[in-house]
FILODO-792167 format. One record per atom (N, C-alpha, C): residue in one letter; x negated, y, z. Coordinates in nm, 3 decimals, decimal comma, padded with zeros to 5 digits. Example, Ala and Ser with C-alpha at 12.3 -4.5 7.8 and 13.67 -1.06 7.14 Angstrom:
@residuo: a; u: -01,319; v: -00,569; w: 00,780;
@residuo: a; u: -01,230; v: -00,450; w: 00,780;
@residuo: a; u: -01,320; v: -00,330; w: 00,780;
@residuo: s; u: -01,285; v: -00,225; w: 00,708;
@residuo: s; u: -01,367; v: -00,106; w: 00,714;
@residuo: s; u: -01,290; v: 00,003; w: 00,787;
END
This chain:
@residuo: m; u: -03,469; v: -03,822; w: 01,085;
@residuo: m; u: -03,395; v: -03,730; w: 01,180;
@residuo: m; u: -03,344; v: -03,609; w: 01,106;
@residuo: s; u: -03,266; v: -03,561; w: 01,173;
@residuo: s; u: -03,207; v: -03,430; w: 01,128;
@residuo: s; u: -03,293; v: -03,308; w: 01,154;
@residuo: d; u: -03,276; v: -03,207; w: 01,075;
@residuo: d; u: -03,350; v: -03,080; w: 01,075;
@residuo: d; u: -03,309; v: -03,010; w: 01,207;
@residuo: l; u: -03,198; v: -03,031; w: 01,255;
@residuo: l; u: -03,151; v: -02,974; w: 01,381;
@residuo: l; u: -03,237; v: -03,016; w: 01,510;
@residuo: l; u: -03,271; v: -03,146; w: 01,502;
@residuo: l; u: -03,332; v: -03,194; w: 01,620;
@residuo: l; u: -03,498; v: -03,167; w: 01,618;
@residuo: v; u: -03,544; v: -03,131; w: 01,509;
@residuo: v; u: -03,706; v: -03,103; w: 01,503;
@residuo: v; u: -03,719; v: -02,965; w: 01,568;
@residuo: p; u: -03,812; v: -02,969; w: 01,655;
@residuo: p; u: -03,847; v: -02,829; w: 01,722;
@residuo: p; u: -03,940; v: -02,752; w: 01,630;
@residuo: r; u: -03,923; v: -02,629; w: 01,618;
@residuo: r; u: -03,989; v: -02,542; w: 01,530;
@residuo: r; u: -04,080; v: -02,428; w: 01,619;
@residuo: p; u: -04,172; v: -02,393; w: 01,584;
@residuo: p; u: -04,258; v: -02,293; w: 01,646;
@residuo: p; u: -04,196; v: -02,165; w: 01,648;
@residuo: a; u: -04,206; v: -02,090; w: 01,755;
@residuo: a; u: -04,129; v: -01,957; w: 01,766;
@residuo: a; u: -04,207; v: -01,857; w: 01,682;
@residuo: g; u: -04,131; v: -01,784; w: 01,600;
@residuo: g; u: -04,200; v: -01,681; w: 01,527;
@residuo: g; u: -04,220; v: -01,551; w: 01,610;
@residuo: p; u: -04,270; v: -01,451; w: 01,544;
@residuo: p; u: -04,292; v: -01,319; w: 01,595;
@residuo: p; u: -04,169; v: -01,260; w: 01,652;
@residuo: a; u: -04,181; v: -01,197; w: 01,776;
@residuo: a; u: -04,068; v: -01,121; w: 01,830;
@residuo: a; u: -04,014; v: -01,003; w: 01,741;
@residuo: p; u: -03,874; v: -01,002; w: 01,733;
@residuo: p; u: -03,833; v: -00,889; w: 01,632;
@residuo: p; u: -03,875; v: -00,759; w: 01,697;
@residuo: a; u: -03,896; v: -00,656; w: 01,615;
@residuo: a; u: -03,931; v: -00,509; w: 01,659;
@residuo: a; u: -03,808; v: -00,450; w: 01,737;
@residuo: p; u: -03,840; v: -00,387; w: 01,849;
@residuo: p; u: -03,728; v: -00,316; w: 01,916;
@residuo: p; u: -03,670; v: -00,214; w: 01,832;
@residuo: a; u: -03,543; v: -00,183; w: 01,848;
@residuo: a; u: -03,473; v: -00,070; w: 01,790;
@residuo: a; u: -03,521; v: 00,061; w: 01,835;
@residuo: p; u: -03,530; v: 00,154; w: 01,753;
@residuo: p; u: -03,574; v: 00,288; w: 01,798;
@residuo: p; u: -03,479; v: 00,354; w: 01,914;
@residuo: a; u: -03,540; v: 00,426; w: 01,997;
@residuo: a; u: -03,461; v: 00,479; w: 02,121;
@residuo: a; u: -03,347; v: 00,557; w: 02,075;
@residuo: c; u: -03,369; v: 00,655; w: 01,982;
@residuo: c; u: -03,266; v: 00,745; w: 01,942;
@residuo: c; u: -03,297; v: 00,776; w: 01,789;
@residuo: s; u: -03,222; v: 00,733; w: 01,702;
@residuo: s; u: -03,219; v: 00,796; w: 01,547;
@residuo: s; u: -03,104; v: 00,871; w: 01,527;
@residuo: c; u: -03,084; v: 00,964; w: 01,629;
@residuo: c; u: -02,962; v: 01,058; w: 01,598;
@residuo: c; u: -02,967; v: 01,140; w: 01,473;
@residuo: g; u: -03,073; v: 01,203; w: 01,435;
@residuo: g; u: -03,076; v: 01,288; w: 01,315;
@residuo: g; u: -02,949; v: 01,365; w: 01,296;
@residuo: a; u: -02,884; v: 01,339; w: 01,188;
@residuo: a; u: -02,774; v: 01,416; w: 01,142;
@residuo: a; u: -02,644; v: 01,343; w: 01,210;
@residuo: a; u: -02,648; v: 01,226; w: 01,263;
@residuo: a; u: -02,542; v: 01,158; w: 01,320;
@residuo: a; u: -02,485; v: 01,228; w: 01,435;
@residuo: g; u: -02,565; v: 01,296; w: 01,502;
@residuo: g; u: -02,519; v: 01,354; w: 01,621;
@residuo: g; u: -02,481; v: 01,488; w: 01,609;
@residuo: r; u: -02,469; v: 01,560; w: 01,480;
@residuo: r; u: -02,437; v: 01,690; w: 01,475;
@residuo: r; u: -02,292; v: 01,696; w: 01,431;
@residuo: f; u: -02,237; v: 01,811; w: 01,445;
@residuo: f; u: -02,096; v: 01,836; w: 01,399;
@residuo: f; u: -02,097; v: 01,879; w: 01,241;
@residuo: g; u: -02,042; v: 01,799; w: 01,167;
@residuo: g; u: -02,039; v: 01,829; w: 01,019;
@residuo: g; u: -01,904; v: 01,845; w: 00,960;
@residuo: p; u: -01,904; v: 01,851; w: 00,826;
@residuo: p; u: -01,770; v: 01,879; w: 00,770;
@residuo: p; u: -01,680; v: 01,779; w: 00,779;
@residuo: t; u: -01,725; v: 01,642; w: 00,782;
@residuo: t; u: -01,637; v: 01,537; w: 00,813;
@residuo: t; u: -01,565; v: 01,543; w: 00,922;
@residuo: h; u: -01,642; v: 01,575; w: 01,044;
@residuo: h; u: -01,579; v: 01,598; w: 01,171;
@residuo: h; u: -01,482; v: 01,708; w: 01,171;
@residuo: a; u: -01,509; v: 01,818; w: 01,112;
@residuo: a; u: -01,409; v: 01,940; w: 01,099;
@residuo: a; u: -01,288; v: 01,891; w: 01,025;
@residuo: l; u: -01,299; v: 01,814; w: 00,922;
@residuo: l; u: -01,178; v: 01,756; w: 00,846;
@residuo: l; u: -01,100; v: 01,671; w: 00,938;
@residuo: i; u: -01,149; v: 01,581; w: 01,007;
@residuo: i; u: -01,098; v: 01,481; w: 01,102;
@residuo: i; u: -01,009; v: 01,565; w: 01,206;
@residuo: l; u: -01,075; v: 01,666; w: 01,263;
@residuo: l; u: -01,008; v: 01,757; w: 01,359;
@residuo: l; u: -00,902; v: 01,834; w: 01,310;
@residuo: l; u: -00,916; v: 01,891; w: 01,187;
@residuo: l; u: -00,813; v: 01,961; w: 01,131;
@residuo: l; u: -00,687; v: 01,883; w: 01,105;
@residuo: v; u: -00,710; v: 01,762; w: 01,049;
@residuo: v; u: -00,597; v: 01,673; w: 01,035;
@residuo: v; u: -00,534; v: 01,638; w: 01,170;
@residuo: a; u: -00,612; v: 01,617; w: 01,258;
@residuo: a; u: -00,546; v: 01,581; w: 01,396;
@residuo: a; u: -00,460; v: 01,686; w: 01,456;
@residuo: v; u: -00,509; v: 01,816; w: 01,427;
@residuo: v; u: -00,442; v: 01,931; w: 01,491;
@residuo: v; u: -00,307; v: 01,938; w: 01,404;
@residuo: l; u: -00,319; v: 01,915; w: 01,282;
@residuo: l; u: -00,191; v: 01,938; w: 01,198;
@residuo: l; u: -00,091; v: 01,826; w: 01,223;
@residuo: v; u: -00,131; v: 01,712; w: 01,249;
@residuo: v; u: -00,056; v: 01,597; w: 01,278;
@residuo: v; u: 00,009; v: 01,622; w: 01,415;
@residuo: l; u: -00,070; v: 01,668; w: 01,515;
@residuo: l; u: -00,020; v: 01,691; w: 01,656;
@residuo: l; u: 00,090; v: 01,799; w: 01,645;
@residuo: g; u: 00,060; v: 01,909; w: 01,589;
@residuo: g; u: 00,145; v: 02,037; w: 01,578;
@residuo: g; u: 00,281; v: 01,994; w: 01,500;
@residuo: t; u: 00,275; v: 01,909; w: 01,398;
@residuo: t; u: 00,392; v: 01,870; w: 01,328;
@residuo: t; u: 00,479; v: 01,767; w: 01,408;
@residuo: g; u: 00,415; v: 01,673; w: 01,478;
@residuo: g; u: 00,468; v: 01,592; w: 01,579;
@residuo: g; u: 00,552; v: 01,654; w: 01,690;
@residuo: l; u: 00,484; v: 01,763; w: 01,742;
@residuo: l; u: 00,544; v: 01,841; w: 01,862;
@residuo: l; u: 00,669; v: 01,923; w: 01,801;
@residuo: f; u: 00,652; v: 01,977; w: 01,676;
@residuo: f; u: 00,755; v: 02,048; w: 01,621;
@residuo: f; u: 00,878; v: 01,957; w: 01,597;
@residuo: l; u: 00,847; v: 01,831; w: 01,541;
@residuo: l; u: 00,958; v: 01,750; w: 01,513;
@residuo: l; u: 01,030; v: 01,696; w: 01,639;
@residuo: a; u: 00,956; v: 01,699; w: 01,748;
@residuo: a; u: 00,998; v: 01,656; w: 01,881;
@residuo: a; u: 01,093; v: 01,766; w: 01,940;
@residuo: g; u: 01,099; v: 01,891; w: 01,893;
@residuo: g; u: 01,187; v: 01,985; w: 01,921;
@residuo: g; u: 01,120; v: 02,088; w: 02,011;
@residuo: n; u: 00,984; v: 02,103; w: 02,020;
@residuo: n; u: 00,913; v: 02,198; w: 02,091;
@residuo: n; u: 00,924; v: 02,337; w: 02,023;
@residuo: q; u: 00,910; v: 02,453; w: 02,092;
@residuo: q; u: 00,918; v: 02,576; w: 02,021;
@residuo: q; u: 00,776; v: 02,611; w: 01,965;
@residuo: l; u: 00,788; v: 02,681; w: 01,862;
@residuo: l; u: 00,657; v: 02,709; w: 01,792;
@residuo: l; u: 00,555; v: 02,785; w: 01,880;
@residuo: s; u: 00,604; v: 02,877; w: 01,960;
@residuo: s; u: 00,509; v: 02,953; w: 02,055;
@residuo: s; u: 00,447; v: 02,870; w: 02,141;
@residuo: i; u: 00,509; v: 02,758; w: 02,199;
@residuo: i; u: 00,438; v: 02,664; w: 02,294;
@residuo: i; u: 00,340; v: 02,578; w: 02,206;
@residuo: i; u: 00,376; v: 02,535; w: 02,090;
@residuo: i; u: 00,282; v: 02,454; w: 02,003;
@residuo: i; u: 00,151; v: 02,542; w: 01,977;
@residuo: f; u: 00,179; v: 02,668; w: 01,941;
@residuo: f; u: 00,056; v: 02,751; w: 01,897;
@residuo: f; u: -00,030; v: 02,768; w: 02,023;
@residuo: t; u: 00,023; v: 02,792; w: 02,141;
@residuo: t; u: -00,041; v: 02,808; w: 02,258;
@residuo: t; u: -00,126; v: 02,694; w: 02,290;
@residuo: l; u: -00,055; v: 02,578; w: 02,292;
@residuo: l; u: -00,130; v: 02,453; w: 02,317;
@residuo: l; u: -00,249; v: 02,425; w: 02,226;
@residuo: l; u: -00,225; v: 02,431; w: 02,086;
@residuo: l; u: -00,328; v: 02,408; w: 01,990;
@residuo: l; u: -00,441; v: 02,508; w: 02,004;
@residuo: g; u: -00,401; v: 02,634; w: 02,036;
@residuo: g; u: -00,510; v: 02,742; w: 02,052;
@residuo: g; u: -00,589; v: 02,703; w: 02,171;
@residuo: g; u: -00,536; v: 02,663; w: 02,278;
@residuo: g; u: -00,609; v: 02,624; w: 02,394;
@residuo: g; u: -00,695; v: 02,514; w: 02,374;
@residuo: l; u: -00,647; v: 02,415; w: 02,295;
@residuo: l; u: -00,725; v: 02,290; w: 02,263;
@residuo: l; u: -00,839; v: 02,334; w: 02,160;
@residuo: g; u: -00,822; v: 02,422; w: 02,081;
@residuo: g; u: -00,921; v: 02,477; w: 01,993;
@residuo: g; u: -01,030; v: 02,544; w: 02,060;
@residuo: a; u: -00,984; v: 02,633; w: 02,167;
@residuo: a; u: -01,086; v: 02,702; w: 02,257;
@residuo: a; u: -01,177; v: 02,608; w: 02,328;
@residuo: i; u: -01,102; v: 02,491; w: 02,394;
@residuo: i; u: -01,181; v: 02,402; w: 02,464;
@residuo: i; u: -01,287; v: 02,338; w: 02,371;
@residuo: g; u: -01,240; v: 02,288; w: 02,250;
@residuo: g; u: -01,325; v: 02,224; w: 02,171;
@residuo: g; u: -01,446; v: 02,318; w: 02,116;
@residuo: a; u: -01,407; v: 02,450; w: 02,091;
@residuo: a; u: -01,538; v: 02,532; w: 02,055;
@residuo: a; u: -01,623; v: 02,558; w: 02,176;
@residuo: a; u: -01,569; v: 02,563; w: 02,291;
@residuo: a; u: -01,654; v: 02,581; w: 02,402;
@residuo: a; u: -01,757; v: 02,467; w: 02,431;
@residuo: t; u: -01,684; v: 02,345; w: 02,406;
@residuo: t; u: -01,766; v: 02,214; w: 02,430;
@residuo: t; u: -01,880; v: 02,221; w: 02,323;
@residuo: l; u: -01,844; v: 02,243; w: 02,197;
@residuo: l; u: -01,944; v: 02,229; w: 02,088;
@residuo: l; u: -02,062; v: 02,344; w: 02,115;
@residuo: t; u: -02,022; v: 02,459; w: 02,156;
@residuo: t; u: -02,120; v: 02,575; w: 02,179;
@residuo: t; u: -02,205; v: 02,535; w: 02,300;
@residuo: a; u: -02,132; v: 02,471; w: 02,400;
@residuo: a; u: -02,233; v: 02,439; w: 02,533;
@residuo: a; u: -02,314; v: 02,306; w: 02,481;
@residuo: a; u: -02,279; v: 02,213; w: 02,400;
@residuo: a; u: -02,348; v: 02,105; w: 02,376;
@residuo: a; u: -02,473; v: 02,148; w: 02,276;
@residuo: g; u: -02,434; v: 02,261; w: 02,202;
@residuo: g; u: -02,537; v: 02,293; w: 02,099;
@residuo: g; u: -02,645; v: 02,392; w: 02,162;
@residuo: g; u: -02,617; v: 02,437; w: 02,274;
@residuo: g; u: -02,703; v: 02,523; w: 02,349;
@residuo: g; u: -02,680; v: 02,670; w: 02,309;
@residuo: g; u: -02,576; v: 02,695; w: 02,255;
@residuo: g; u: -02,557; v: 02,848; w: 02,216;
@residuo: g; u: -02,508; v: 02,926; w: 02,316;
@residuo: r; u: -02,599; v: 02,972; w: 02,406;
@residuo: r; u: -02,557; v: 03,059; w: 02,518;
@residuo: r; u: -02,494; v: 03,188; w: 02,471;
@residuo: r; u: -02,565; v: 03,247; w: 02,366;
@residuo: r; u: -02,501; v: 03,374; w: 02,328;
@residuo: r; u: -02,358; v: 03,366; w: 02,278;
@residuo: l; u: -02,336; v: 03,269; w: 02,207;
@residuo: l; u: -02,199; v: 03,243; w: 02,141;
@residuo: l; u: -02,103; v: 03,205; w: 02,253;
@residuo: m; u: -02,151; v: 03,125; w: 02,358;
@residuo: m; u: -02,067; v: 03,099; w: 02,474;
@residuo: m; u: -02,028; v: 03,229; w: 02,539;
@residuo: t; u: -02,128; v: 03,320; w: 02,554;
@residuo: t; u: -02,094; v: 03,445; w: 02,627;
@residuo: t; u: -01,995; v: 03,522; w: 02,543;
@residuo: i; u: -01,999; v: 03,530; w: 02,410;
@residuo: i; u: -01,883; v: 03,594; w: 02,333;
@residuo: i; u: -01,762; v: 03,542; w: 02,348;
@residuo: l; u: -01,750; v: 03,412; w: 02,341;
@residuo: l; u: -01,633; v: 03,332; w: 02,353;
@residuo: l; u: -01,555; v: 03,355; w: 02,498;
@residuo: i; u: -01,642; v: 03,366; w: 02,600;
@residuo: i; u: -01,580; v: 03,386; w: 02,726;
@residuo: i; u: -01,530; v: 03,528; w: 02,743;
@residuo: e; u: -01,606; v: 03,608; w: 02,697;
@residuo: e; u: -01,569; v: 03,759; w: 02,691;
@residuo: e; u: -01,449; v: 03,775; w: 02,618;
@residuo: a; u: -01,431; v: 03,728; w: 02,506;
@residuo: a; u: -01,310; v: 03,740; w: 02,413;
@residuo: a; u: -01,191; v: 03,673; w: 02,490;
@residuo: a; u: -01,218; v: 03,571; w: 02,552;
@residuo: a; u: -01,100; v: 03,497; w: 02,629;
@residuo: a; u: -01,055; v: 03,572; w: 02,746;
@residuo: v; u: -01,151; v: 03,639; w: 02,816;
@residuo: v; u: -01,113; v: 03,732; w: 02,919;
@residuo: v; u: -01,052; v: 03,857; w: 02,884;
@residuo: r; u: -01,099; v: 03,922; w: 02,759;
@residuo: r; u: -01,038; v: 04,042; w: 02,721;
@residuo: r; u: -00,882; v: 03,993; w: 02,669;
@residuo: s; u: -00,872; v: 03,891; w: 02,597;
@residuo: s; u: -00,741; v: 03,859; w: 02,555;
@residuo: s; u: -00,644; v: 03,823; w: 02,662;
@residuo: s; u: -00,681; v: 03,776; w: 02,780;
@residuo: s; u: -00,592; v: 03,741; w: 02,893;
@residuo: s; u: -00,560; v: 03,866; w: 02,965;
@residuo: a; u: -00,653; v: 03,964; w: 02,958;
@residuo: a; u: -00,634; v: 04,097; w: 03,023;
@residuo: a; u: -00,546; v: 04,187; w: 02,935;
@residuo: g; u: -00,515; v: 04,147; w: 02,806;
@residuo: g; u: -00,425; v: 04,230; w: 02,725;
@residuo: g; u: -00,494; v: 04,343; w: 02,655;
@residuo: r; u: -00,630; v: 04,344; w: 02,631;
@residuo: r; u: -00,697; v: 04,450; w: 02,563;
@residuo: r; u: -00,712; v: 04,419; w: 02,425;
END
């Protein structure tokens, strides 16, 4: 008979994977910063080549950067830094 037809006893069950092995993989590191920098540069260049004004491009990219900084701050639990960012945004919108 062939080996494919012969039943074999079941071996021990494989160990379950750990629930969360986040470690450094869940943190914002230099590689993430480089990827975001390249993405912003490519987006800005594409918008400029499409014929948009520089003031519109800078406003859009600044807003995206502010949203990203606020998201990272909120996810990292940095309430004090979040307060400083919000205060700076309010002051800049008020023209101070």
